[in-house]
Every structure is written in C-alpha cells, then in structure tokens.
N, C-alpha and C positions, 0 to 999 in steps of 0.2 A: 504494500500500500504506500502511496505517496500522498502527502498532504501539503498543499501550498496555502500559506496564509498571508494576508496583507492587513495592516492596521493603518488607518488614516484618521487624523484629527481634523476637524472642521476649521475653516479659516478663523472663525470666532473663538475657537479653542474650547468649545463647550460640548461637543459631540464626538465620541470615538466610534468609528465604524470598523468592524471586524469582518473581513471577507475571507472565505476559505473554499477550497476545492479539493475533494478527495478522488483519487484515481486508484482503482484496484480492479484490473481486468479479470481477476480470478473470482471475485465475489460481486462486483457491480457491473451491470449491463452497460452503463454509461457513467460519465463523470458526474459526481454529485457536488453542486455548488450551493452556497448559502451565505447570507450575511446577516448581521445583527448590529444594533447600535446601543450605546450606553451614554448616559449623560455624565459629563465630567464636571464635578462640583468642587469648589474650594470653600464652601460655607462651613462654618463650625457645626459640629454635631450638637443637636438640641436634645438633652436628656428628657425622658418622659417617665411618668409613674407607671410601675408595673407590679404585678403580683407574682411572687415566686410560687410555683406549684411543686409541692413536695409530697412524697408518699407519707401517709399516716402510719404505715407499718414500720416498726423499728428495723 
C-alpha cells in the first residue's frame, strides 16, 4: 500500500486541509482519495463545569 498525503493551510491561517490518496492494487479496485478540514485556533481554552462519573462499587 502507498499513501500520499498533503497538508495545506489557508491563506488566512485558520483552516488546515488534509488530502490523502491510498493506492493498493492488491486490495483496492481503484485509488481511494479523500480530504478533510480542521479549524486552527489560537484562542485560550475556556474551562467548563463538569461532573466526574465514578463507579459506586469499591
């Protein structure tokens, strides 16, 4: 199997695009290509209230 990947950052610097293609003539009838995007943030993490779930059994 051969995997080719490409990562691109938008000009604004706020969206990262991940493109990839998988090539495997043994298991795939044709190349498989896909892409996805992620927001790139530099904001500080904002804590939030949460409840810990713990087992009541010792």
